[in-house]
C-alpha positions as CSV (number, residue, x, y, z in Angstrom):
1,M,-102.8,28.1,74.3
2,I,-99.4,27.1,74.1
3,I,-98.4,22.9,74.3
4,I,-95.6,21.9,76.2
5,K,-94.0,19.0,76.0
6,T,-91.3,18.0,78.7
7,G,-89.0,15.6,77.9
8,G,-89.0,12.3,80.2
9,S,-85.2,12.8,79.6
10,A,-85.0,16.2,80.5
11,I,-87.2,15.7,84.1
12,T,-85.9,11.9,84.9
13,D,-82.3,10.2,85.0
14,K,-82.0,8.2,82.1
15,T,-79.0,5.8,83.6
16,S,-80.7,5.0,87.0
17,P,-84.3,4.3,86.9
18,F,-87.2,5.4,89.1
19,T,-84.6,8.7,89.4
20,P,-86.4,12.5,88.6
21,R,-84.6,15.0,88.2
22,H,-86.1,18.1,90.5
23,H,-84.0,20.5,89.8
24,V,-85.0,20.4,86.4
25,I,-89.1,20.2,87.6
26,K,-89.3,23.0,89.6
27,E,-87.5,25.1,86.7
28,V,-90.1,23.9,84.5
29,A,-92.5,24.7,87.0
30,E,-91.7,27.8,87.4
31,Q,-90.3,29.0,84.0
32,V,-94.8,27.4,83.7
33,S,-96.1,30.2,86.2
34,R,-95.0,33.0,84.9
35,F,-97.1,32.3,81.7
36,S,-100.6,34.1,81.9
37,G,-101.8,31.9,79.0
38,E,-103.8,28.5,79.5
39,I,-101.2,25.3,78.6
40,I,-101.5,22.3,78.0
41,M,-98.5,19.8,79.5
42,V,-97.6,16.8,78.3
43,H,-94.5,14.6,79.1
44,G,-92.2,12.0,78.0
45,G,-91.8,8.3,80.9
46,G,-88.1,8.8,80.8
47,S,-86.3,6.4,83.4
48,Y,-90.2,6.1,84.9
49,G,-91.4,5.0,81.8
50,H,-88.8,3.4,79.3
51,P,-87.0,0.3,81.5
52,L,-90.4,-1.7,82.2
53,A,-91.9,-0.4,78.8
54,K,-88.4,-2.2,77.6
55,E,-88.9,-4.7,80.1
56,Y,-91.8,-6.0,78.7
57,H,-91.9,-5.6,75.6
58,L,-94.5,-3.2,75.0
59,Q,-94.2,-1.4,72.1
60,L,-94.7,-4.4,70.4
61,G,-98.7,-4.2,71.2
62,F,-99.8,-7.5,73.1
63,S,-99.3,-10.6,72.4
64,T,-98.5,-12.7,75.7
65,P,-100.6,-12.8,78.8
66,S,-97.2,-12.0,80.6
67,Q,-97.6,-8.6,78.9
68,V,-100.5,-7.7,81.2
69,I,-98.4,-7.4,84.6
70,G,-96.3,-5.5,82.7
71,V,-98.6,-2.6,82.1
72,S,-100.2,-2.5,85.2
73,R,-96.1,-1.8,86.4
74,T,-95.8,0.9,83.6
75,R,-98.6,2.4,84.1
76,L,-98.0,2.6,88.1
77,S,-94.6,3.9,87.5
78,M,-96.0,6.9,85.2
79,M,-98.6,7.8,87.9
80,N,-95.3,7.8,90.4
81,L,-94.2,10.7,88.4
82,N,-96.9,12.5,87.2
83,T,-97.3,12.9,90.4
84,L,-94.9,14.1,91.2
85,L,-94.4,16.2,88.5
86,V,-98.2,18.0,89.5
87,S,-97.4,18.3,92.5
88,T,-94.1,20.4,92.2
89,L,-96.4,23.0,89.1
90,I,-99.2,22.9,91.9
91,E,-96.7,24.0,94.8
92,S,-95.3,26.6,92.1
93,G,-99.2,28.3,91.6
94,I,-100.2,26.6,89.0
95,P,-103.7,24.7,89.3
96,A,-102.7,21.7,87.3
97,V,-104.9,18.6,86.5
98,S,-103.8,15.3,85.5
99,I,-105.4,13.3,82.6
100,Q,-104.0,9.9,81.6
101,P,-103.6,9.9,78.0
102,S,-104.7,5.4,78.2
103,A,-108.1,6.9,79.4
104,C,-109.3,8.9,76.8
105,F,-107.8,7.2,73.6
106,T,-107.7,4.0,71.7
107,C,-105.1,3.5,69.7
108,K,-105.0,0.6,66.2
109,E,-101.3,-0.6,64.7
110,T,-99.8,2.9,67.1
111,R,-102.1,5.5,65.4
112,I,-105.1,6.6,67.5
113,S,-108.4,5.3,66.8
114,A,-110.9,7.0,68.7
115,S,-110.8,10.1,71.3
116,F,-113.0,10.5,74.5
117,L,-112.3,14.2,74.7
């Protein structure tokens, strides 16, 4: 089994919010389709996650009620990017399934405090 981390700045255009780099995503899917073993693929947020997280100061944790909508907006945006990636992998013949990290882990002081895998 291998773990592949696809950087958000590689698969999105960080100069333009919510802009995927389709050709890079397709190339990643093509490369992954050539591997015959088990793969866990992780991806970053790039222009889908970072602008909203920065806007709502989510890197600092929760300190105001207004940050709750920021989590919702960031999560929705990341789901859109993830759907694009998973769809492209499936179109390339890869039986990809998405697992939401926030549904599997809890954190305390920037560290994973519990895992529900």
